[in-house]
N, CA, C and O of each residue as an XYZ file, in Angstrom:
468
protein
N     -72.029     36.955     33.484
C     -70.515     36.089     33.531
C     -70.459     35.489     32.385
O     -69.447     35.636     31.699
N     -71.459     34.741     31.963
C     -71.573     33.729     30.704
C     -71.728     34.526     29.472
O     -71.421     34.001     28.402
N     -72.235     35.911     29.508
C     -72.553     36.715     28.279
C     -71.107     37.472     28.047
O     -70.488     38.120     28.891
N     -70.744     37.225     26.715
C     -69.668     37.742     26.162
C     -69.734     39.221     25.854
O     -68.858     40.052     26.097
N     -70.682     39.384     25.392
C     -71.058     40.989     24.928
C     -72.512     41.147     24.434
O     -73.269     40.188     24.283
N     -72.798     42.262     24.226
C     -74.302     42.529     23.970
C     -74.072     43.405     22.499
O     -73.327     44.374     22.356
N     -74.671     42.963     21.779
C     -74.793     43.896     20.246
C     -75.471     45.028     20.318
O     -76.068     45.214     21.378
N     -75.561     45.929     19.408
C     -76.198     47.208     19.487
C     -77.660     46.765     19.434
O     -78.459     47.372     20.148
N     -78.040     45.879     18.746
C     -79.439     45.475     18.695
C     -79.966     44.877     19.853
O     -81.163     44.592     19.876
N     -79.290     44.664     20.748
C     -79.572     43.954     22.393
C     -79.556     42.361     22.134
O     -80.251     41.671     22.881
N     -78.811     41.745     21.128
C     -78.800     40.470     21.218
C     -77.309     40.246     22.099
O     -76.240     40.835     21.940
N     -77.674     39.168     23.074
C     -76.361     38.621     23.896
C     -75.743     37.771     23.173
O     -76.429     37.004     22.497
N     -74.404     37.687     23.124
C     -73.422     36.794     22.777
C     -72.909     35.942     24.069
O     -72.430     36.488     25.063
N     -73.079     34.448     23.920
C     -72.662     33.674     25.017
C     -71.087     33.732     24.695
O     -70.569     33.879     23.588
N     -70.561     33.604     25.738
C     -68.858     33.443     26.149
C     -68.901     31.995     25.837
O     -69.565     31.163     26.455
N     -68.050     31.750     24.712
C     -68.207     29.950     24.408
C     -67.232     29.304     25.512
O     -67.512     28.204     25.989
N     -66.010     30.052     25.935
C     -64.959     29.309     26.626
C     -65.721     29.031     28.125
O     -65.621     27.905     28.613
N     -66.335     29.881     28.700
C     -67.258     29.400     29.901
C     -68.392     28.428     29.654
O     -68.489     27.526     30.486
N     -69.143     28.444     28.802
C     -70.040     27.555     28.454
C     -69.502     26.324     28.188
O     -70.098     25.373     28.694
N     -68.466     26.077     27.481
C     -67.899     24.885     27.267
C     -67.200     24.393     28.561
O     -67.008     23.177     28.591
N     -66.812     25.055     29.562
C     -66.309     24.750     30.727
C     -67.708     23.834     31.668
O     -67.591     22.755     32.248
N     -68.821     24.598     31.567
C     -69.989     24.146     32.119
C     -70.379     22.931     31.586
O     -70.670     21.975     32.304
N     -70.410     22.892     30.184
C     -70.480     21.704     29.654
C     -69.881     20.429     29.864
O     -70.434     19.350     29.652
N     -68.736     20.601     30.288
C     -67.704     19.345     30.410
C     -68.104     18.997     31.807
O     -68.198     17.794     32.053
N     -68.388     19.964     32.889
C     -68.975     19.626     34.102
C     -70.002     18.835     34.063
O     -70.029     17.748     34.641
N     -70.944     19.309     33.376
C     -72.186     18.749     33.226
C     -72.137     17.230     32.693
O     -72.678     16.272     33.247
N     -71.411     17.202     31.555
C     -70.931     15.695     31.023
C     -70.568     14.829     32.088
O     -71.124     13.741     32.236
N     -69.636     15.257     32.867
C     -68.987     14.661     34.105
C     -69.996     14.236     35.224
O     -69.861     13.160     35.807
N     -70.762     14.895     35.437
C     -71.997     14.729     36.478
C     -73.083     13.603     35.803
O     -73.743     12.858     36.527
N     -73.169     13.583     34.460
C     -74.023     12.614     33.872
C     -73.334     11.224     33.969
O     -73.894     10.210     34.385
N     -72.104     11.299     33.552
C     -71.384     10.072     33.260
C     -71.161      9.316     34.793
O     -71.056      8.093     34.876
N     -71.109     10.168     35.923
C     -71.070      9.437     37.333
C     -72.311      8.714     37.800
O     -72.329      7.863     38.690
N     -73.443      9.185     37.039
C     -74.411      8.127     37.493
C     -74.390      6.772     36.962
O     -74.259      6.683     35.741
N     -74.483      5.791     37.581
C     -74.219      4.270     37.248
C     -75.206      4.212     36.300
O     -74.810      4.276     35.136
N     -76.517      4.096     36.505
C     -77.665      3.608     35.980
C     -78.394      4.604     35.274
O     -79.184      5.290     35.923
N     -78.231      4.846     33.774
C     -79.118      5.877     33.256
C     -80.466      6.146     33.339
O     -80.958      7.157     32.838
N     -81.209      5.166     34.043
C     -82.724      5.158     34.102
C     -82.967      5.935     35.452
O     -84.096      6.240     35.836
N     -81.895      6.205     36.088
C     -81.955      7.017     37.251
C     -81.877      8.537     36.866
O     -81.946      9.399     37.742
N     -81.725      8.863     35.470
C     -81.441     10.297     35.192
C     -82.892     10.576     34.706
O     -83.393      9.648     34.070
N     -83.607     11.610     34.875
C     -84.912     12.243     34.280
C     -84.602     13.448     33.452
O     -84.186     14.516     33.903
N     -84.826     13.194     32.281
C     -84.685     14.566     31.434
C     -86.220     15.320     31.061
O     -87.035     14.690     30.388
N     -86.474     16.462     31.467
C     -87.427     17.040     31.321
C     -87.718     18.255     30.398
O     -86.790     19.042     30.213
N     -88.814     18.465     29.851
C     -89.125     19.777     28.929
C     -90.428     20.065     28.764
O     -91.119     19.153     28.310
N     -90.972     21.139     29.023
C     -92.279     21.477     28.716
C     -92.345     22.232     27.569
O     -93.453     22.431     27.072
N     -91.042     22.834     26.898
C     -91.247     23.407     25.922
C     -91.311     22.532     24.526
O     -90.588     21.544     24.399
N     -92.271     22.973     23.426
C     -92.260     22.398     22.183
C     -91.157     21.897     21.695
O     -91.038     20.680     21.548
N     -90.135     22.809     21.355
C     -89.013     22.517     20.806
C     -87.860     21.787     21.637
O     -86.845     21.332     21.109
N     -88.137     21.735     22.976
C     -87.390     20.903     23.593
C     -87.562     19.425     23.768
O     -86.639     18.625     23.928
N     -89.004     19.112     23.716
C     -89.398     17.862     23.725
C     -88.670     16.714     22.718
O     -88.364     15.580     23.086
N     -88.491     17.195     21.547
C     -87.778     16.348     20.756
C     -86.334     16.055     21.178
O     -85.774     14.977     20.980
N     -85.806     17.083     21.758
C     -84.273     16.705     21.940
C     -84.352     15.650     23.479
O     -83.510     14.790     23.742
N     -85.421     15.943     24.244
C     -85.422     15.293     25.342
C     -85.631     13.642     24.969
O     -84.904     12.771     25.446
N     -86.590     13.408     24.169
C     -86.910     12.104     23.504
C     -85.571     11.501     22.989
O     -85.187     10.358     23.235
N     -84.885     12.464     22.209
C     -83.773     11.634     21.375
C     -82.503     11.351     22.325
O     -81.672     10.495     22.023
N     -82.423     12.026     23.336
C     -81.313     11.923     24.321
C     -81.760     10.529     25.248
O     -81.011      9.645     25.663
N     -83.218     10.655     25.413
C     -83.197      9.442     26.209
C     -83.437      8.188     25.487
O     -83.487      7.112     26.083
N     -83.599      8.306     24.125
C     -83.460      7.120     23.315
C     -82.073      6.677     23.306
O     -81.847      5.487     23.523
N     -81.080      7.518     23.073
C     -79.669      7.079     23.118
C     -79.020      6.668     24.334
O     -78.206      5.748     24.421
N     -79.463      7.466     25.344
C     -78.753      7.134     26.615
C     -79.623      6.185     27.495
O     -78.836      5.687     28.301
N     -80.618      5.801     27.673
C     -81.692      5.136     28.648
C     -82.272      5.974     29.425
O     -83.172      5.480     30.104
N     -82.049      7.213     29.584
C     -82.589      8.077     30.457
C     -84.140      8.336     30.581
O     -84.684      8.524     29.493
N     -84.929      8.382     31.642
C     -86.341      8.546     31.314
C     -86.672     10.197     30.774
O     -86.163     11.271     31.093
N     -87.489      9.923     30.057
C     -87.932     11.359     29.382
C     -89.168     11.575     29.855
O     -90.005     10.677     29.942
N     -89.395     12.923     30.236
C     -90.658     13.502     30.516
C     -90.865     14.796     29.817
O     -90.552     15.916     30.219
N     -91.540     14.403     28.520
C     -91.710     15.721     27.620
C     -93.218     15.843     27.793
O     -94.021     14.919     27.925
N     -93.484     17.303     27.765
C     -94.873     17.944     27.894
C     -94.992     18.420     29.266
O     -94.085     18.965     29.895
N     -96.246     18.164     29.717
C     -96.551     18.602     31.158
C     -95.882     17.823     32.179
O     -95.906     16.593     32.217
N     -95.211     18.665     33.105
C     -94.494     17.845     34.481
C     -95.947     17.810     35.322
O     -96.799     18.697     35.380
N     -95.942     16.519     35.937
C     -96.988     16.287     36.746
C     -96.694     16.704     38.226
O     -95.950     15.936     38.838
N     -97.180     17.845     38.924
C     -96.740     18.270     40.074
C     -96.771     17.019     41.190
O     -97.710     16.222     41.179
N     -95.785     16.917     42.054
C     -95.801     15.861     42.916
C     -94.787     14.848     42.535
O     -94.510     13.985     43.368
N     -94.225     14.846     41.428
C     -93.620     13.704     40.799
C     -92.524     13.343     41.620
O     -92.294     12.156     41.850
N     -91.727     14.387     42.149
C     -90.650     14.061     42.775
C     -90.812     14.103     44.541
O     -90.061     13.648     45.404
N     -92.115     14.844     44.657
C     -92.239     15.034     46.474
C     -93.376     14.180     47.026
O     -93.406     13.825     48.204
N     -94.396     13.837     46.045
C     -95.585     13.273     46.670
C     -95.400     11.692     46.492
O     -95.483     11.091     45.421
N     -95.111     11.089     47.850
C     -94.754      9.440     47.581
C     -95.988      8.513     47.467
O     -95.939      7.307     47.221
N     -97.207      9.320     47.702
C     -98.576      8.603     47.898
C     -99.035      8.363     46.267
O     -99.924      7.536     46.065
N     -98.472      9.036     45.178
C     -99.198      9.028     43.876
C     -98.240      7.688     43.243
O     -97.193      7.340     43.788
N     -98.643      7.207     42.351
C     -98.083      6.237     41.530
C     -96.990      6.705     40.730
O     -96.026      5.961     40.546
N     -97.030      7.847     40.236
C     -96.083      8.450     39.275
C     -94.972      9.152     40.095
O     -94.292     10.109     39.725
N     -94.915      8.487     41.297
C     -93.720      9.239     42.181
C     -92.425      8.566     41.773
O     -92.390      7.357     41.542
N     -91.436      9.295     41.692
C     -89.820      8.933     41.167
C     -88.937      9.244     42.317
O     -89.366     10.006     43.183
N     -87.750      8.735     42.417
C     -86.732      9.201     43.057
C     -85.384      9.060     42.020
O     -84.816      7.972     41.933
N     -84.953     10.147     41.305
C     -83.974      9.951     40.490
C     -82.758     10.473     41.048
O     -82.828     11.151     42.074
N     -81.632     10.237     40.491
C     -80.240     10.734     40.870
C     -80.062     12.158     40.579
O     -79.515     12.979     41.314
N     -80.631     12.380     39.326
C     -80.048     13.665     38.504
C     -81.758     13.940     37.783
O     -82.737     13.224     37.573
N     -81.434     15.270     37.596
C     -82.745     16.116     36.916
C     -82.139     16.828     35.649
O     -81.198     17.581     35.897
N     -82.464     16.732     34.534
C     -82.137     17.750     33.439
C     -83.131     18.336     32.820
O     -83.886     17.628     32.154
N     -83.354     19.771     32.903
C     -84.366     20.677     32.144
C     -83.720     21.257     31.168
O     -82.509     21.474     31.109
N     -84.796     21.592     30.152
C     -84.229     22.413     29.310
C     -84.497     24.024     29.314
O     -84.002     24.764     28.464
N     -85.335     24.475     30.368
C     -85.337     25.629     30.351
C     -85.987     25.995     31.938
O     -87.088     25.608     32.329
N     -85.183     26.690     32.594
C     -85.542     26.640     34.074
C     -86.748     27.733     34.214
O     -87.374     27.759     35.274
N     -87.058     28.576     33.229
C     -88.326     29.183     33.470
C     -89.572     28.384     33.312
O     -90.455     28.351     34.169
N     -89.614     27.662     32.041
C     -90.877     27.224     32.119
C     -90.798     25.558     32.825
O     -91.816     24.868     32.874
N     -89.839     25.202     33.195
C     -89.827     23.917     33.973
C     -89.540     24.303     35.496
O     -88.864     23.660     36.299
N     -90.102     25.306     35.665
C     -89.907     25.871     37.470
C     -90.665     24.886     38.322
O     -90.211     24.759     39.459
N     -91.590     24.253     38.055
C     -92.294     23.299     38.981
C     -91.458     22.085     39.058
O     -91.505     21.568     40.175
N     -90.620     21.407     38.106
C     -89.649     20.351     38.161
C     -88.456     20.953     38.993
O     -87.952     20.256     39.874
N     -88.038     22.084     38.773
C     -86.845     22.765     39.552
C     -87.342     22.867     41.079
O     -86.585     22.530     41.989
N     -88.411     23.258     41.283
C     -88.838     23.675     42.572
C     -88.775     22.329     43.519
O     -88.157     22.234     44.579
N     -89.632     21.226     42.821
C     -89.433     19.925     43.712
C     -88.126     19.319     43.550
O     -87.746     18.862     44.628
N     -87.330     19.150     42.650
C     -85.908     18.823     43.104
C     -85.138     19.387     43.902
O     -84.224     18.772     44.451
N     -85.409     20.817     44.126
C     -84.698     21.341     45.259
C     -85.254     21.201     46.640
O     -84.549     21.323     47.642
N     -86.668     20.914     46.671
C     -87.212     20.083     47.975
C     -86.552     18.455     48.304
O     -86.236     18.027     49.415
N     -86.471     17.806     47.129
C     -86.161     16.560     47.427
C     -84.365     16.436     47.433
O     -83.840     15.337     47.614
N     -83.639     17.532     47.244
C     -82.515     17.450     47.464
C     -81.605     16.777     45.933
O     -80.440     16.379     45.943
N     -82.433     16.805     44.852
C     -81.855     16.206     43.603
C     -81.096     17.127     42.885
O     -81.682     18.184     42.650
N     -79.969     17.023     42.476
C     -78.881     17.871     41.610
C     -79.541     17.929     40.275
O     -80.036     16.994     39.646
N     -79.463     19.209     39.949
C     -80.265     19.489     38.607
C     -79.254     19.974     37.493
O     -78.291     20.650     37.853
N     -79.409     19.689     36.278
C     -78.602     20.363     35.209
C     -79.694     21.126     34.401
O     -80.620     20.495     33.891
N     -79.586     22.577     34.272
C     -80.524     23.221     33.592
C     -79.774     24.011     32.385
O     -78.919     24.874     32.583
N     -80.244     23.566     31.041
C     -79.872     24.089     29.945
C     -80.564     25.673     29.603
O     -81.749     25.758     29.280
N     -79.903     26.584     29.688
C     -80.810     27.897     29.281
C     -80.009     28.769     28.343
O     -78.784     28.732     28.234
N     -80.908     29.632     27.616
C     -80.179     30.596     27.019
C     -80.100     32.111     27.447
O     -80.369     32.139     28.648
N     -79.865     33.299     27.011
C     -79.840     34.305     27.458
C     -80.944     34.944     28.302
O     -80.811     35.495     29.395
N     -81.992     34.776     27.631
C     -83.270     35.642     28.468
C     -83.989     34.653     29.495
O     -85.158     34.836     29.833
N     -83.176     33.539     29.993
C     -83.627     32.605     31.210
C     -82.848     33.488     32.250
O     -82.861     33.190     33.445
Protein backbone atom coordinates (compact mmCIF):
# COMPACT_ATOMS: atom_id res chain seq x y z
CA UNK A 1 0.00 0.00 0.00
CA UNK A 2 2.70 2.49 0.91
CA UNK A 3 5.26 1.33 -1.63
CA UNK A 4 4.93 3.29 -4.86
CA UNK A 5 7.03 0.90 -6.91
CA UNK A 6 10.10 -1.30 -6.82
CA UNK A 7 13.14 -0.59 -8.95
CA UNK A 8 15.07 -3.17 -10.92
CA UNK A 9 17.73 -3.16 -8.20
CA UNK A 10 15.11 -4.20 -5.62
CA UNK A 11 14.83 -0.80 -3.95
CA UNK A 12 11.33 0.09 -2.79
CA UNK A 13 10.17 3.66 -3.40
CA UNK A 14 7.71 4.99 -0.81
CA UNK A 15 4.49 6.62 -1.98
CA UNK A 16 4.92 10.15 -0.61
CA UNK A 17 1.23 11.07 -0.79
CA UNK A 18 0.11 8.22 1.45
CA UNK A 19 3.08 8.65 3.78
CA UNK A 20 2.25 12.36 4.17
CA UNK A 21 -1.37 11.55 5.03
CA UNK A 22 -0.28 9.17 7.78
CA UNK A 23 2.26 11.67 9.11
CA UNK A 24 -0.52 14.25 9.42
CA UNK A 25 -2.69 11.75 11.32
CA UNK A 26 0.24 11.02 13.65
CA UNK A 27 0.80 14.75 14.20
CA UNK A 28 -2.86 15.20 15.15
CA UNK A 29 -2.60 12.34 17.66
CA UNK A 30 0.53 13.85 19.22
CA UNK A 31 -1.09 17.28 19.52
CA UNK A 32 -4.17 15.75 21.16
CA UNK A 33 -2.11 14.70 24.20
CA UNK A 34 -2.39 17.61 26.64
CA UNK A 35 0.72 16.91 28.71
CA UNK A 36 3.83 16.17 26.61
CA UNK A 37 5.43 14.24 29.48
CA UNK A 38 2.71 11.59 28.94
CA UNK A 39 4.40 10.64 25.66
CA UNK A 40 7.22 8.08 25.60
CA UNK A 41 9.56 8.11 22.62
CA UNK A 42 11.67 4.95 22.42
CA UNK A 43 14.41 3.65 20.16
CA UNK A 44 16.86 0.80 20.50
CA UNK A 45 18.61 1.59 17.23
CA UNK A 46 21.78 3.67 17.49
CA UNK A 47 20.71 6.00 14.67
CA UNK A 48 17.26 6.50 16.19
CA UNK A 49 18.48 7.37 19.66
CA UNK A 50 19.75 10.82 18.65
CA UNK A 51 16.42 11.64 17.02
CA UNK A 52 14.58 10.45 20.14
CA UNK A 53 16.69 12.66 22.38
CA UNK A 54 16.23 15.71 20.12
CA UNK A 55 12.46 15.16 19.87
CA UNK A 56 12.10 14.87 23.62
CA UNK A 57 14.31 17.94 24.17
CA UNK A 58 12.07 20.13 22.01
CA UNK A 59 8.69 18.70 23.00
CA UNK A 60 9.10 17.66 26.64
CA UNK A 61 8.33 14.00 25.95
CA UNK A 62 10.04 11.21 27.89
CA UNK A 63 12.98 9.74 25.94
CA UNK A 64 13.98 6.09 26.26
CA UNK A 65 17.00 5.73 24.01
CA UNK A 66 18.88 2.45 24.23
CA UNK A 67 17.72 -0.79 25.77
CA UNK A 68 14.03 -1.12 26.63
CA UNK A 69 13.56 -2.40 30.17
CA UNK A 70 11.00 -5.26 30.01
CA UNK A 71 8.00 -4.58 32.23
CA UNK A 72 8.15 -0.81 31.89
CA UNK A 73 4.50 -0.63 30.81
CA UNK A 74 3.16 -3.83 32.38
CA UNK A 75 4.89 -4.58 35.70
CA UNK A 76 3.43 -2.26 38.33
CA UNK A 77 5.75 -3.52 41.07
CA UNK A 78 8.95 -2.09 39.55
CA UNK A 79 10.14 1.45 40.19
CA UNK A 80 10.50 2.09 36.43
CA UNK A 81 6.77 1.47 35.80
CA UNK A 82 5.20 4.12 33.52
CA UNK A 83 1.67 4.81 32.31
CA UNK A 84 1.98 6.93 29.16
CA UNK A 85 -0.90 8.07 26.98
CA UNK A 86 1.10 7.52 23.76
CA UNK A 87 4.15 5.51 22.73
CA UNK A 88 6.29 6.43 19.73
CA UNK A 89 8.90 3.98 18.43
CA UNK A 90 11.39 4.26 15.58
CA UNK A 91 11.41 0.68 14.30
CA UNK A 92 8.74 -1.95 15.11
CA UNK A 93 11.18 -4.79 14.54
CA UNK A 94 13.87 -3.70 16.99
CA UNK A 95 11.40 -2.14 19.45
CA UNK A 96 9.17 -5.21 19.49
CA UNK A 97 9.24 -5.53 23.30
CA UNK A 98 7.90 -1.99 23.73
CA UNK A 99 5.29 -2.64 21.06
CA UNK A 100 4.17 -5.86 22.75
CA UNK A 101 3.88 -4.21 26.18
CA UNK A 102 1.92 -1.29 24.73
CA UNK A 103 -0.56 -3.70 23.17
CA UNK A 104 -1.01 -5.46 26.53
CA UNK A 105 -1.62 -2.11 28.29
CA UNK A 106 -3.87 -0.72 25.48
CA UNK A 107 -1.58 2.21 24.80
CA UNK A 108 -1.75 3.75 21.31
CA UNK A 109 1.49 3.46 19.32
CA UNK A 110 3.00 5.52 16.52
CA UNK A 111 5.69 3.48 14.77
CA UNK A 112 7.99 5.00 12.18
CA UNK A 113 9.31 2.36 9.84
CA UNK A 114 11.01 1.91 6.51
CA UNK A 115 10.29 -0.57 3.73
CA UNK A 116 12.23 -3.46 5.25
CA UNK A 117 10.12 -3.48 8.44
